[in-house]
C-alpha positions as CSV (number, residue, x, y, z in Angstrom):
1,M,-2.2,4.5,1.0
2,V,-1.2,4.5,4.6
3,Y,-2.4,1.0,5.1
4,I,-0.5,-0.2,2.1
5,V,2.7,1.2,3.5
6,Y,1.9,-0.2,7.0
7,S,1.1,-3.6,5.5
8,A,4.4,-3.7,3.5
9,A,6.3,-2.6,6.7
10,A,4.6,-5.4,8.7
11,L,5.5,-8.0,6.1
12,A,9.1,-6.8,6.0
13,E,9.4,-6.8,9.8
14,I,7.8,-10.2,10.3
15,A,9.9,-11.7,7.5
16,G,13.0,-10.2,9.1
17,C,12.2,-11.5,12.6
18,F,11.2,-14.9,11.2
19,S,14.6,-15.3,9.6
20,F,16.1,-15.1,13.1
21,W,13.4,-17.5,14.4
22,A,14.2,-19.9,11.7
23,W,17.9,-19.8,12.4
24,L,17.7,-20.1,16.2
25,K,14.5,-22.2,16.6
26,L,14.1,-24.2,13.4
27,G,17.8,-25.1,12.8
28,K,18.1,-23.2,9.5
29,S,21.4,-22.0,8.3
30,F,23.0,-18.9,9.8
31,W,22.7,-17.3,6.3
32,W,19.0,-17.0,6.8
33,I,19.6,-13.8,8.8
34,A,21.2,-11.9,5.9
35,P,17.9,-11.4,4.0
36,G,16.3,-10.9,7.4
37,M,18.5,-7.9,8.1
38,L,17.7,-6.4,4.7
39,A,14.0,-7.0,5.4
40,L,14.3,-5.2,8.8
41,A,16.1,-2.2,7.2
42,L,13.3,-2.1,4.6
43,F,10.7,-2.1,7.5
44,A,12.4,0.8,9.2
45,W,12.5,2.8,5.9
46,L,8.9,2.1,5.1
47,L,7.8,3.5,8.5
48,T,9.4,6.8,7.6
49,L,7.0,7.1,4.7
50,I,3.9,7.5,7.0
51,P,2.6,11.0,7.0
52,S,2.7,11.8,10.7
53,E,4.2,14.7,12.6
54,A,5.3,12.4,15.4
55,A,7.2,9.1,15.0
56,G,5.6,7.7,18.2
57,R,2.1,8.2,16.8
58,A,3.1,6.5,13.5
59,Y,4.6,3.6,15.4
60,A,1.6,3.2,17.7
61,A,-0.8,3.1,14.8
62,Y,1.5,0.6,13.1
63,G,1.2,-1.7,16.1
64,G,-2.4,-2.6,15.1
65,I,-1.4,-3.4,11.6
66,Y,1.6,-5.5,12.8
67,I,-0.7,-7.6,15.0
68,A,-3.2,-8.3,12.3
69,A,-0.3,-9.1,9.8
70,S,1.2,-11.5,12.4
71,I,-2.1,-13.4,12.6
72,A,-2.2,-13.6,8.8
73,W,1.5,-14.9,8.9
74,L,0.5,-17.5,11.5
75,W,-2.1,-18.8,9.1
76,A,-0.5,-18.3,5.7
77,I,3.2,-19.2,6.5
78,E,3.1,-21.3,9.6
79,G,-0.1,-23.2,8.7
80,Q,-1.8,-22.5,12.1
81,R,-5.4,-21.5,11.7
82,P,-6.2,-18.4,13.9
83,D,-9.0,-19.0,16.4
84,R,-11.8,-16.5,17.3
85,W,-9.7,-14.9,20.0
86,D,-6.8,-14.3,17.5
87,L,-9.2,-12.7,15.1
88,T,-11.1,-10.7,17.7
89,G,-7.8,-9.4,19.1
90,A,-6.6,-8.4,15.7
91,L,-9.8,-6.6,15.0
92,V,-9.6,-4.6,18.2
93,C,-6.1,-3.6,17.4
94,L,-7.0,-2.5,13.9
95,V,-9.8,-0.3,15.4
96,G,-7.3,1.1,17.8
97,S,-4.9,1.8,15.0
98,A,-7.5,3.8,13.1
99,I,-8.4,5.8,16.2
100,I,-4.8,6.8,16.6
101,L,-4.1,7.5,12.9
102,F,-7.1,9.2,11.4
103,P,-8.6,11.9,13.7
104,A,-8.1,15.5,12.7
105,R,-5.6,17.1,15.1
106,N,-4.9,20.8,15.8
């Protein structure tokens, strides 16, 4: 369940940030940022659903999911096939995310 929420948060954050990228770098209309702002608000709300006693730990674990989702976005939306270094880096980050999120703590 945690990875589903993190994945949804990553999609919302990337979409929100991409709306600004599209406006400023790709020459899209200023109005692209309106749904982007909503996506960023959704992202912030989704992170509050993570069962963690500390926000910093939830955000740190999210970082690995965000990186992997960004590589997926690169491929699916931007049409850039990830190379072995992209994939290796994403895998390392996912392992780091699991190390942060899943150990039993006192």
